[in-house]
C-alpha positions in Angstrom: 257.7 133.1 180.5 261.3 134.5 179.3 262.3 137.0 181.9 264.7 139.0 179.5 266.8 141.7 181.9 268.5 145.2 181.4 271.7 145.7 180.6 273.1 147.7 183.1 275.7 150.1 181.6 278.8 151.5 183.8 280.1 155.1 183.9 282.6 154.1 182.0 281.0 152.3 178.9 278.1 155.4 179.0 281.1 157.9 178.6 282.3 155.9 175.8 279.3 155.8 174.1 278.9 159.8 174.2 281.9 160.6 173.5 281.9 158.6 170.5 278.4 160.2 169.4 280.1 163.9 170.1 282.6 162.7 167.2 280.3 162.3 164.9 281.9 159.9 163.0 279.2 157.4 162.8 275.4 157.8 163.6 273.8 158.1 166.5 271.6 154.6 165.1 275.1 153.1 164.1 276.6 153.9 167.3 273.5 152.9 169.3 273.2 149.4 167.0 277.0 148.9 167.8 276.5 148.8 171.9 273.1 147.6 172.0 271.2 150.6 173.1 268.4 152.3 171.8 269.5 155.5 169.7 267.7 157.7 172.1 269.9 156.6 175.1 272.6 157.5 173.2 271.3 160.9 172.8 270.5 161.3 176.8 274.0 160.1 177.8 275.5 162.6 175.2 273.3 165.5 176.3 274.3 164.8 179.5 278.0 164.9 178.8 278.1 167.5 177.2 276.0 169.5 180.1 278.5 168.8 182.5 282.1 168.5 181.1 282.6 171.9 183.0 282.3 170.2 186.1 285.2 167.4 186.0 287.5 170.6 185.8 286.2 172.2 188.7 288.0 171.7 192.0 291.1 170.4 190.9 293.5 172.9 192.1 292.9 175.3 194.5 294.8 178.9 194.1 298.3 178.4 196.1 299.0 179.9 199.3 301.6 182.5 198.9 304.3 183.2 202.1 305.7 186.5 201.6 308.8 184.8 203.2 309.5 182.1 200.8 308.8 184.6 197.8 309.7 187.7 198.5 308.4 189.3 195.3 305.3 188.9 195.3 
């Protein structure tokens, strides 16, 4: 018997496929065929990217501590 193994995609590959789906230049079916995944998987990755896109920018910059002596105008 021929056992086929599931293809494992990295986070980078998933993001690339999802971004391509968001752009809308190709259909979901075309993208799925090109990358060798099921169209439902492309839609799921697209949905996940859209839902979690806001969290990419959280915590990158905190508020700066203002020292009264270094900046007397504040």
